[in-house]
DONU-527919 format. One record per residue (C-alpha): x, y, z; residue in one letter; residue number from 1. Coordinates in steps of 0.5 Angstrom, whole numbers, padded with zeros to 4 digits, always signed. Layout:
      px      py      pz   mifi   tikol
       X       Y       Z      A     NUM
...
***
This chain:
      px      py      pz   mifi   tikol
   +0001   -0068   -0037      M       1
   +0003   -0074   -0042      S       2
   +0001   -0077   -0048      T       3
   -0004   -0082   -0047      T       4
   -0008   -0087   -0052      A       5
   -0013   -0082   -0053      S       6
   -0008   -0077   -0056      G       7
   -0004   -0071   -0053      P       8
   -0006   -0069   -0046      A       9
   -0010   -0063   -0044      Y      10
   -0007   -0057   -0040      I      11
   -0010   -0056   -0033      P      12
   -0010   -0049   -0029      R      13
   -0004   -0049   -0025      G      14
   +0001   -0052   -0031      T      15
   +0008   -0049   -0031      K      16
   +0009   -0045   -0038      S      17
   +0015   -0041   -0040      K      18
   +0017   -0036   -0045      C      19
   +0023   -0037   -0050      S      20
   +0025   -0030   -0048      K      21
   +0024   -0030   -0041      G      22
   +0028   -0031   -0035      S      23
   +0023   -0036   -0031      S      24
   +0017   -0040   -0031      E      25
   +0010   -0039   -0029      N      26
   +0004   -0042   -0028      I      27
   -0002   -0041   -0033      L      28
   -0008   -0038   -0030      N      29
   -0016   -0039   -0031      L      30
   -0020   -0035   -0027      P      31
   -0027   -0038   -0030      V      32
   -0027   -0045   -0032      D      33
   -0030   -0048   -0038      H      34
   -0034   -0053   -0034      G      35
   -0029   -0059   -0035      V      36
   -0024   -0061   -0029      A      37
   -0018   -0065   -0029      Y      38
   -0017   -0070   -0023      T      39
   -0013   -0070   -0018      P      40
   -0014   -0063   -0016      G      41
   -0020   -0062   -0020      L      42
   -0017   -0056   -0024      E      43
   -0020   -0054   -0030      P      44
   -0018   -0055   -0037      L      45
   -0015   -0049   -0041      L      46
   -0017   -0047   -0049      N      47
   -0014   -0043   -0054      A      48
   -0018   -0037   -0052      N      49
   -0014   -0037   -0045      D      50
   -0009   -0032   -0048      H      51
   -0010   -0026   -0044      K      52
   -0004   -0022   -0040      P      53
   -0005   -0022   -0033      G      54
   -0011   -0026   -0033      E      55
   -0009   -0033   -0036      H      56
   -0001   -0031   -0038      I      57
   +0003   -0028   -0032      L      58
   +0010   -0025   -0032      K      59
   +0016   -0029   -0034      Y      60
   +0021   -0025   -0030      G      61
   +0026   -0021   -0035      F      62
   +0025   -0021   -0042      C      63
   +0031   -0022   -0047      A      64
   +0028   -0018   -0052      A      65
   +0026   -0012   -0049      T      66
   +0032   -0012   -0044      K      67
   +0026   -0010   -0039      L      68
   +0022   -0014   -0034      P      69
   +0017   -0018   -0037      C      70
   +0010   -0015   -0039      S      71
   +0007   -0020   -0044      P      72
   +0003   -0018   -0050      V      73
   -0001   -0024   -0053      T      74
   -0007   -0022   -0057      P      75
   -0008   -0028   -0062      L      76
   -0010   -0035   -0059      A      77
   -0006   -0041   -0058      W      78
   -0004   -0045   -0064      I      79
   -0002   -0053   -0064      N      80
   -0009   -0054   -0060      V      81
   -0014   -0060   -0060      N      82
   -0019   -0058   -0066      K      83
   -0023   -0064   -0065      K      84
   -0025   -0063   -0057      H      85
   -0028   -0056   -0056      I      86
   -0029   -0053   -0049      L      87
   -0034   -0047   -0049      E      88
   -0033   -0045   -0057      G      89
   -0025   -0046   -0057      A      90
   -0020   -0052   -0058      P      91
   -0017   -0055   -0052      A      92
   -0010   -0054   -0050      L      93
   -0005   -0059   -0050      I      94
   +0002   -0060   -0049      E      95
   +0005   -0058   -0056      Q      96
   +0001   -0052   -0056      S      97
   +0004   -0045   -0057      K      98
   +0003   -0038   -0056      L      99
   +0006   -0032   -0059      T     100
   +0008   -0025   -0055      C     101
   +0009   -0019   -0060      V     102
   +0015   -0018   -0057      K     103
   +0019   -0024   -0060      G     104
   +0018   -0029   -0055      G     105
   +0014   -0036   -0056      V     106
   +0010   -0039   -0050      I     107
   +0010   -0046   -0049      S     108
   +0008   -0051   -0044      I     109
   +0013   -0054   -0039      V     110
   +0013   -0062   -0040      I     111
   +0013   -0065   -0033      N     112
   +0017   -0071   -0034      A     113
   +0014   -0075   -0028      G     114
   +0007   -0074   -0031      S     115
   +0006   -0081   -0034      A     116
   +0002   -0083   -0027      Q     117
   -0003   -0078   -0029      N     118
   -0005   -0082   -0036      D     119
   -0012   -0085   -0033      D     120
   -0014   -0078   -0031      H     121
   -0012   -0075   -0038      N     122
   -0016   -0081   -0041      E     123
   -0022   -0079   -0036      A     124
   -0021   -0072   -0038      A     125
   -0021   -0074   -0045      A     126
   -0028   -0077   -0044      D     127
   -0031   -0071   -0041      K     128
   -0029   -0066   -0046      V     129
   -0032   -0071   -0052      E     130
   -0038   -0071   -0048      A     131
   -0038   -0063   -0047      V     132
   -0037   -0062   -0054      T     133
   -0042   -0067   -0057      A     134
   -0047   -0064   -0052      A     135
   -0045   -0057   -0055      T     136
   -0046   -0059   -0062      E     137
   -0053   -0062   -0060      A     138
   -0055   -0055   -0057      E     139
   -0052   -0051   -0063      N     140
   -0051   -0055   -0069      P     141
   -0051   -0049   -0073      Y     142
   -0044   -0046   -0072      G     143
   -0039   -0042   -0076      F     144
   -0037   -0048   -0080      K     145
   -0044   -0050   -0082      Q     146
   -0045   -0042   -0084      A     147
   -0039   -0043   -0089      V     148
   -0041   -0049   -0092      K     149
   -0048   -0046   -0093      D     150
   -0045   -0040   -0096      A     151
   -0041   -0044   -0101      I     152
   -0047   -0048   -0103      D     153
   -0051   -0042   -0105      N     154
   -0045   -0039   -0109      G     155
   -0043   -0033   -0104      I     156
   -0037   -0036   -0103      L     157
   -0032   -0040   -0108      P     158
   -0033   -0048   -0108      N     159
   -0026   -0051   -0106      P     160
   -0027   -0056   -0111      A     161
   -0027   -0051   -0117      T     162
   -0023   -0046   -0114      M     163
   -0018   -0043   -0120      Q     164
   -0013   -0040   -0115      S     165
   -0010   -0043   -0109      D     166
   -0014   -0039   -0104      Y     167
   -0019   -0034   -0103      E     168
   -0020   -0029   -0098      F     169
   -0024   -0023   -0095      I     170
   -0023   -0018   -0090      E     171
   -0025   -0011   -0087      G     172
   -0022   -0007   -0081      G     173
   -0020   +0000   -0080      L     174
   -0015   +0005   -0083      S     175
   -0013   +0012   -0083      T     176
   -0018   +0016   -0087      P     177
   -0017   +0019   -0094      I     178
   -0009   +0019   -0093      F     179
   -0008   +0012   -0093      K     180
   -0002   +0011   -0088      I     181
   -0004   +0005   -0083      A     182
   -0009   +0000   -0083      S     183
   -0011   -0006   -0079      L     184
   -0016   -0011   -0081      A     185
   -0019   -0018   -0080      G     186
   -0022   -0023   -0084      G     187
   -0022   -0031   -0086      F     188
   -0018   -0035   -0092      I     189
   -0021   -0041   -0096      L     190
   -0016   -0045   -0100      D     191
   -0018   -0050   -0105      K     192
   -0017   -0056   -0100      K     193
   -0023   -0053   -0096      G     194
   -0019   -0051   -0090      N     195
   -0021   -0045   -0087      V     196
   -0017   -0040   -0083      Y     197
   -0018   -0033   -0079      A     198
   -0013   -0028   -0080      M     199
   -0011   -0021   -0078      V     200
   -0007   -0016   -0082      D     201
   -0003   -0009   -0080      A     202
   +0000   -0005   -0085      S     203
   +0003   +0002   -0086      V     204
   +0004   +0006   -0093      G     205
   +0002   +0012   -0097      Y     206
   -0004   +0013   -0102      G     207
   -0011   +0015   -0102      L     208
   -0017   +0012   -0099      G     209
   -0024   +0013   -0097      L     210
   -0026   +0019   -0093      P     211
   -0028   +0014   -0087      Y     212
   -0024   +0010   -0082      P     213
   -0026   +0003   -0086      V     214
   -0022   -0001   -0090      T     215
   -0024   -0008   -0094      G     216
   -0021   -0012   -0099      S     217
   -0023   -0019   -0103      V     218
   -0018   -0023   -0107      G     219
   -0014   -0029   -0109      Q     220
   -0008   -0032   -0108      G     221
   -0003   -0036   -0111      Y     222
   +0003   -0040   -0108      F     223
   +0010   -0040   -0112      G     224
   +0014   -0045   -0108      N     225
   +0009   -0049   -0104      A     226
   +0008   -0057   -0104      D     227
   +0001   -0057   -0106      K     228
   +0000   -0065   -0105      S     229
   -0005   -0065   -0099      S     230
   -0009   -0061   -0094      E     231
   -0004   -0061   -0089      E     232
   +0001   -0058   -0094      K     233
   -0003   -0052   -0095      Y     234
   -0004   -0051   -0088      R     235
   +0003   -0051   -0087      D     236
   +0004   -0046   -0093      A     237
   -0002   -0041   -0090      L     238
   -0002   -0042   -0083      A     239
   +0003   -0037   -0079      G     240
   +0006   -0031   -0080      G     241
   +0008   -0027   -0087      S     242
   +0010   -0020   -0089      I     243
   +0010   -0017   -0096      G     244
   +0008   -0011   -0100      T     245
   +0002   -0009   -0104      T     246
   +0001   -0004   -0109      T     247
   -0004   -0001   -0114      G     248
   -0010   +0003   -0115      A     249
   -0017   -0001   -0114      G     250
   -0014   -0007   -0117      I     251
   -0008   -0009   -0112      Q     252
   -0002   -0014   -0113      G     253
   +0001   -0016   -0107      N     254
   +0008   -0020   -0106      A     255
   +0009   -0024   -0099      S     256
   +0014   -0029   -0096      I     257
   +0012   -0033   -0090      G     258
   +0015   -0033   -0083      V     259
   +0019   -0038   -0082      P     260
   +0016   -0042   -0087      S     261
   +0019   -0039   -0093      G     262
   +0013   -0040   -0098      V     263
   +0012   -0034   -0103      I     264
   +0005   -0032   -0105      S     265
   +0002   -0027   -0110      G     266
   -0004   -0024   -0109      E     267
   -0009   -0020   -0113      V     268
   -0015   -0016   -0109      S     269
   -0020   -0011   -0110      F     270
   -0019   -0005   -0105      N     271
   -0022   +0002   -0105      P     272
   -0015   +0006   -0105      S     273
   -0009   +0008   -0108      I     274
   -0002   +0007   -0106      G     275
   +0003   +0003   -0103      K     276
   +0004   -0001   -0097      S     277
   +0008   -0005   -0093      F     278
   +0005   -0010   -0087      G     279
   +0005   -0017   -0084      G     280
   -0001   -0022   -0083      R     281
   -0002   -0028   -0079      Y     282
   -0007   -0033   -0080      A     283
   -0009   -0039   -0076      W     284
   -0013   -0046   -0078      Y     285
   -0020   -0046   -0076      L     286
   -0023   -0053   -0079      F     287
   -0024   -0056   -0086      N     288
   -0031   -0055   -0089      V     289
   -0030   -0062   -0092      N     290
   -0030   -0066   -0085      E     291
***
């Protein structure tokens, strides 16, 4: 693992990792490879979806957050990945990649100080990843990114170039029926710079909703204190976690703050429920429709 002329190095199976709350390091595992190996050793490379506890993520000794033996819970994909190089549908891991455990730890790659000698192998791995990515795109050029572009062109989704709000979102999921006590939802966000994010929401509260275990909402959001000068600044503001409160009847208002970004956001959305809820959201950047 090292930074080469072609960019950050890729992460093969067997690479050491650590958790900020764990007492010991452990290797990253990959039971089924993605078709690209790292030499020497012919160890397969990992991607952002390799985050399952017990399968990819092993235990890190004693957990300082729970005061119990480590038992990682990592439902979300790795972040800080190489989005230009795709392995079986997900970005390749690099040495800057991070993974969040819901118990409070952050899992990161242990950098090998003596890895400079592996530059040639990383260059070869980069070439192979690029070849696999090109072949995949040739076989399946009509992916999610193209579907989003088509939806924008056909007026199904808003055009970022004419968007009045800072971002718009759509989500759907499950909630406790009639008496809205808890909900869990997922969806995606499109901002006015063309960035697209996946997101998950969880909330608890009180009120009335549909007599079915479903929930959904569409809405617009506005930043109160974010730098809006570039695509990257929008990503800094939207990607990551946030906590907030939502109140309303049909048309609802939400106020939230990013953690740890500190960006304050206000949202207006339509949701077929009445009441007040408190919850959190996590969003991660996928791609930009203009690229």
